[in-house]
C-alpha beads as a LAMMPS data file, in Angstrom:
LAMMPS data file: protein, C-alpha beads

211 atoms
210 bonds

1 atom types
1 bond types

-500.0 500.0 xlo xhi
-500.0 500.0 ylo yhi
-500.0 500.0 zlo zhi

Masses

1 110.0

Atoms # bond

1 1 1 0.000 0.000 0.000
2 1 1 1.427 3.394 -1.010
3 1 1 1.881 6.230 1.488
4 1 1 -0.707 8.328 -0.383
5 1 1 -3.379 5.621 -0.170
6 1 1 -2.554 5.116 3.508
7 1 1 -2.983 8.855 4.162
8 1 1 -6.408 8.870 2.449
9 1 1 -7.432 5.895 4.554
10 1 1 -6.206 7.528 7.751
11 1 1 -8.132 10.716 6.917
12 1 1 -11.320 8.673 6.556
13 1 1 -10.701 6.957 9.874
14 1 1 -9.926 10.307 11.529
15 1 1 -13.370 11.550 10.433
16 1 1 -15.058 8.369 11.643
17 1 1 -13.184 8.569 14.950
18 1 1 -14.280 12.191 15.329
19 1 1 -17.936 11.267 14.763
20 1 1 -17.724 8.556 17.404
21 1 1 -16.036 10.927 19.845
22 1 1 -18.650 13.668 19.355
23 1 1 -21.521 11.215 19.744
24 1 1 -19.950 9.430 22.726
25 1 1 -19.193 12.647 24.656
26 1 1 -22.737 13.966 24.200
27 1 1 -24.225 10.587 25.104
28 1 1 -22.179 10.346 28.297
29 1 1 -23.089 13.926 29.210
30 1 1 -26.831 13.430 28.737
31 1 1 -26.896 9.792 29.974
32 1 1 -28.871 8.748 26.910
33 1 1 -27.960 7.926 23.324
34 1 1 -28.165 10.994 21.086
35 1 1 -27.775 11.632 17.352
36 1 1 -25.808 14.902 17.092
37 1 1 -25.354 16.809 13.842
38 1 1 -21.593 16.427 14.154
39 1 1 -21.938 12.646 14.005
40 1 1 -23.523 12.805 10.561
41 1 1 -21.272 15.619 9.293
42 1 1 -18.112 13.663 10.148
43 1 1 -19.750 10.518 8.736
44 1 1 -20.255 12.238 5.395
45 1 1 -16.668 13.517 5.336
46 1 1 -15.313 10.084 6.275
47 1 1 -17.452 8.457 3.598
48 1 1 -15.985 10.750 0.908
49 1 1 -12.440 9.801 1.890
50 1 1 -13.378 6.116 2.205
51 1 1 -14.888 6.112 -1.294
52 1 1 -11.568 7.442 -2.548
53 1 1 -9.654 4.892 -0.483
54 1 1 -11.766 1.981 -1.712
55 1 1 -11.333 3.114 -5.302
56 1 1 -7.550 3.451 -4.978
57 1 1 -7.389 -0.046 -3.444
58 1 1 -9.824 -1.403 -6.049
59 1 1 -11.794 -2.936 -3.196
60 1 1 -15.396 -3.481 -4.295
61 1 1 -16.450 -4.480 -0.777
62 1 1 -15.507 -1.040 0.545
63 1 1 -16.990 0.817 -2.432
64 1 1 -20.391 -0.898 -2.164
65 1 1 -20.722 -0.112 1.529
66 1 1 -19.751 3.535 1.159
67 1 1 -21.899 4.225 -1.913
68 1 1 -25.009 2.939 -0.168
69 1 1 -24.395 4.646 3.184
70 1 1 -23.596 8.062 1.668
71 1 1 -27.219 9.127 1.186
72 1 1 -28.174 7.896 4.642
73 1 1 -25.786 10.496 6.052
74 1 1 -27.349 13.150 3.828
75 1 1 -30.854 12.164 4.975
76 1 1 -29.896 12.480 8.629
77 1 1 -28.198 15.834 8.066
78 1 1 -31.435 16.949 6.431
79 1 1 -33.425 15.807 9.477
80 1 1 -31.023 17.774 11.664
81 1 1 -31.616 20.876 9.525
82 1 1 -27.945 21.063 8.564
83 1 1 -27.915 19.836 4.965
84 1 1 -29.471 22.960 3.444
85 1 1 -27.043 25.175 5.338
86 1 1 -24.282 23.834 3.104
87 1 1 -23.705 25.992 -0.028
88 1 1 -25.682 24.726 -3.020
89 1 1 -22.589 24.143 -5.165
90 1 1 -21.020 21.991 -2.457
91 1 1 -24.260 20.033 -2.010
92 1 1 -24.461 19.311 -5.741
93 1 1 -20.841 18.163 -5.824
94 1 1 -21.396 15.932 -2.802
95 1 1 -24.561 14.467 -4.272
96 1 1 -22.679 13.607 -7.455
97 1 1 -19.713 11.943 -5.724
98 1 1 -21.206 8.429 -5.288
99 1 1 -22.682 8.657 -8.791
100 1 1 -19.242 9.485 -10.226
101 1 1 -17.747 6.592 -8.257
102 1 1 -20.476 4.279 -9.589
103 1 1 -19.975 5.417 -13.209
104 1 1 -16.198 5.067 -12.877
105 1 1 -16.718 1.590 -11.455
106 1 1 -19.039 0.630 -14.322
107 1 1 -16.528 1.907 -16.894
108 1 1 -13.895 -0.327 -15.368
109 1 1 -16.363 -3.126 -14.690
110 1 1 -14.613 -5.806 -16.801
111 1 1 -11.264 -5.194 -15.084
112 1 1 -12.842 -4.979 -11.636
113 1 1 -14.915 -8.135 -12.150
114 1 1 -11.822 -9.950 -13.337
115 1 1 -9.943 -8.635 -10.323
116 1 1 -12.868 -9.617 -8.109
117 1 1 -12.738 -13.204 -9.361
118 1 1 -9.021 -13.675 -10.006
119 1 1 -7.349 -11.255 -7.597
120 1 1 -4.374 -13.147 -6.132
121 1 1 -4.341 -10.805 -3.129
122 1 1 -8.040 -11.295 -2.315
123 1 1 -9.490 -14.753 -3.040
124 1 1 -13.101 -14.832 -4.220
125 1 1 -14.402 -16.277 -0.956
126 1 1 -12.757 -13.442 0.991
127 1 1 -14.140 -10.743 -1.308
128 1 1 -17.617 -12.263 -0.969
129 1 1 -17.166 -12.368 2.794
130 1 1 -15.968 -8.745 2.868
131 1 1 -18.912 -7.613 0.756
132 1 1 -21.282 -9.518 3.028
133 1 1 -19.707 -7.917 6.092
134 1 1 -20.210 -4.479 4.562
135 1 1 -23.845 -5.263 3.793
136 1 1 -24.450 -6.413 7.380
137 1 1 -22.784 -3.246 8.631
138 1 1 -24.850 -1.193 6.202
139 1 1 -28.114 -2.840 7.310
140 1 1 -27.875 -0.836 10.548
141 1 1 -28.539 2.287 8.508
142 1 1 -31.506 0.685 6.757
143 1 1 -32.963 0.089 10.206
144 1 1 -31.964 3.581 11.384
145 1 1 -33.621 5.225 8.378
146 1 1 -36.892 3.301 8.934
147 1 1 -36.995 4.330 12.612
148 1 1 -36.041 7.936 11.850
149 1 1 -38.589 8.306 9.052
150 1 1 -41.279 6.817 11.294
151 1 1 -40.528 9.350 14.048
152 1 1 -39.581 12.154 11.628
153 1 1 -36.287 12.800 13.433
154 1 1 -32.748 11.420 13.444
155 1 1 -32.544 8.599 16.016
156 1 1 -29.946 5.981 16.997
157 1 1 -31.938 3.213 18.773
158 1 1 -30.332 0.277 20.675
159 1 1 -30.849 -2.153 17.788
160 1 1 -28.743 0.160 15.614
161 1 1 -25.789 -0.378 17.962
162 1 1 -26.366 -4.149 18.200
163 1 1 -26.215 -4.453 14.404
164 1 1 -23.183 -2.141 14.425
165 1 1 -21.291 -4.504 16.740
166 1 1 -22.005 -7.515 14.524
167 1 1 -21.099 -5.656 11.314
168 1 1 -17.953 -4.125 12.788
169 1 1 -16.804 -7.506 14.120
170 1 1 -17.256 -9.119 10.696
171 1 1 -15.446 -6.223 9.010
172 1 1 -12.640 -6.397 11.580
173 1 1 -12.103 -10.072 10.732
174 1 1 -11.992 -9.116 7.042
175 1 1 -9.417 -6.409 7.802
176 1 1 -7.294 -8.817 9.845
177 1 1 -7.294 -11.423 7.070
178 1 1 -6.388 -8.748 4.508
179 1 1 -3.816 -7.201 6.850
180 1 1 -5.528 -3.847 6.259
181 1 1 -4.385 -1.455 9.029
182 1 1 -7.107 1.085 8.207
183 1 1 -9.959 -1.379 8.691
184 1 1 -8.355 -2.970 11.753
185 1 1 -7.795 0.378 13.468
186 1 1 -11.224 1.777 12.695
187 1 1 -13.313 -1.260 13.573
188 1 1 -11.476 -2.292 16.760
189 1 1 -12.046 1.129 18.344
190 1 1 -15.599 1.388 17.032
191 1 1 -16.711 -1.903 18.605
192 1 1 -15.963 -0.556 22.091
193 1 1 -17.964 2.623 21.473
194 1 1 -20.838 0.669 19.912
195 1 1 -20.980 -1.582 22.970
196 1 1 -21.055 1.427 25.302
197 1 1 -23.869 3.054 23.311
198 1 1 -25.826 -0.196 23.327
199 1 1 -25.502 -0.407 27.108
200 1 1 -26.576 3.227 27.646
201 1 1 -29.439 2.893 25.158
202 1 1 -30.810 -0.254 26.775
203 1 1 -30.468 1.230 30.263
204 1 1 -32.283 4.419 29.220
205 1 1 -35.061 2.417 27.533
206 1 1 -35.473 0.230 30.616
207 1 1 -35.721 3.276 32.887
208 1 1 -38.420 4.809 30.697
209 1 1 -40.452 1.591 30.811
210 1 1 -40.228 1.518 34.599
211 1 1 -41.695 5.021 34.937

Bonds

1 1 1 2
2 1 2 3
3 1 3 4
4 1 4 5
5 1 5 6
6 1 6 7
7 1 7 8
8 1 8 9
9 1 9 10
10 1 10 11
11 1 11 12
12 1 12 13
13 1 13 14
14 1 14 15
15 1 15 16
16 1 16 17
17 1 17 18
18 1 18 19
19 1 19 20
20 1 20 21
21 1 21 22
22 1 22 23
23 1 23 24
24 1 24 25
25 1 25 26
26 1 26 27
27 1 27 28
28 1 28 29
29 1 29 30
30 1 30 31
31 1 31 32
32 1 32 33
33 1 33 34
34 1 34 35
35 1 35 36
36 1 36 37
37 1 37 38
38 1 38 39
39 1 39 40
40 1 40 41
41 1 41 42
42 1 42 43
43 1 43 44
44 1 44 45
45 1 45 46
46 1 46 47
47 1 47 48
48 1 48 49
49 1 49 50
50 1 50 51
51 1 51 52
52 1 52 53
53 1 53 54
54 1 54 55
55 1 55 56
56 1 56 57
57 1 57 58
58 1 58 59
59 1 59 60
60 1 60 61
61 1 61 62
62 1 62 63
63 1 63 64
64 1 64 65
65 1 65 66
66 1 66 67
67 1 67 68
68 1 68 69
69 1 69 70
70 1 70 71
71 1 71 72
72 1 72 73
73 1 73 74
74 1 74 75
75 1 75 76
76 1 76 77
77 1 77 78
78 1 78 79
79 1 79 80
80 1 80 81
81 1 81 82
82 1 82 83
83 1 83 84
84 1 84 85
85 1 85 86
86 1 86 87
87 1 87 88
88 1 88 89
89 1 89 90
90 1 90 91
91 1 91 92
92 1 92 93
93 1 93 94
94 1 94 95
95 1 95 96
96 1 96 97
97 1 97 98
98 1 98 99
99 1 99 100
100 1 100 101
101 1 101 102
102 1 102 103
103 1 103 104
104 1 104 105
105 1 105 106
106 1 106 107
107 1 107 108
108 1 108 109
109 1 109 110
110 1 110 111
111 1 111 112
112 1 112 113
113 1 113 114
114 1 114 115
115 1 115 116
116 1 116 117
117 1 117 118
118 1 118 119
119 1 119 120
120 1 120 121
121 1 121 122
122 1 122 123
123 1 123 124
124 1 124 125
125 1 125 126
126 1 126 127
127 1 127 128
128 1 128 129
129 1 129 130
130 1 130 131
131 1 131 132
132 1 132 133
133 1 133 134
134 1 134 135
135 1 135 136
136 1 136 137
137 1 137 138
138 1 138 139
139 1 139 140
140 1 140 141
141 1 141 142
142 1 142 143
143 1 143 144
144 1 144 145
145 1 145 146
146 1 146 147
147 1 147 148
148 1 148 149
149 1 149 150
150 1 150 151
151 1 151 152
152 1 152 153
153 1 153 154
154 1 154 155
155 1 155 156
156 1 156 157
157 1 157 158
158 1 158 159
159 1 159 160
160 1 160 161
161 1 161 162
162 1 162 163
163 1 163 164
164 1 164 165
165 1 165 166
166 1 166 167
167 1 167 168
168 1 168 169
169 1 169 170
170 1 170 171
171 1 171 172
172 1 172 173
173 1 173 174
174 1 174 175
175 1 175 176
176 1 176 177
177 1 177 178
178 1 178 179
179 1 179 180
180 1 180 181
181 1 181 182
182 1 182 183
183 1 183 184
184 1 184 185
185 1 185 186
186 1 186 187
187 1 187 188
188 1 188 189
189 1 189 190
190 1 190 191
191 1 191 192
192 1 192 193
193 1 193 194
194 1 194 195
195 1 195 196
196 1 196 197
197 1 197 198
198 1 198 199
199 1 199 200
200 1 200 201
201 1 201 202
202 1 202 203
203 1 203 204
204 1 204 205
205 1 205 206
206 1 206 207
207 1 207 208
208 1 208 209
209 1 209 210
210 1 210 211
């Protein structure tokens, strides 16, 4: 892995670490799980860098996960009233980013499919596993969107964190097998924060039921 690719990956993880830190500090302060605007803003920034990282590494598993989660971040920023505060030109460029990544992927589809099937560095079973891990991890946002749309506000319920732990654990295993320091660093730290949020969320829910 080149130094440049490593830097892009570290920038993405720095954004993801920042989102976890912002969310964790506010959650600990309020003694309940919250969904701060900063969490989704850093998520969007991290996603942009991770799309770039996945493309540079020609890793379809990473690209699929990031393309699908991108608009979830936008939706939550919209619920928080922050999306339309971003200049229109920037919003248009951001909206187009996953589309550009998708088009670029389609243009190189034959090479990427061949690499997917015959990549000596990533056997087919591992790529399928990595893609599956990303989809499990991504399913937490499908659940989060359904809950948020139902309540018409950005929420991070306990089940979101339970799915996050499973998805992060699967992705961590993928990173370990691939000897990918970016995935290993990001997921190992995230699992601890996910577990803490799950505990606080369940405790808060239980207290509300007891009232």
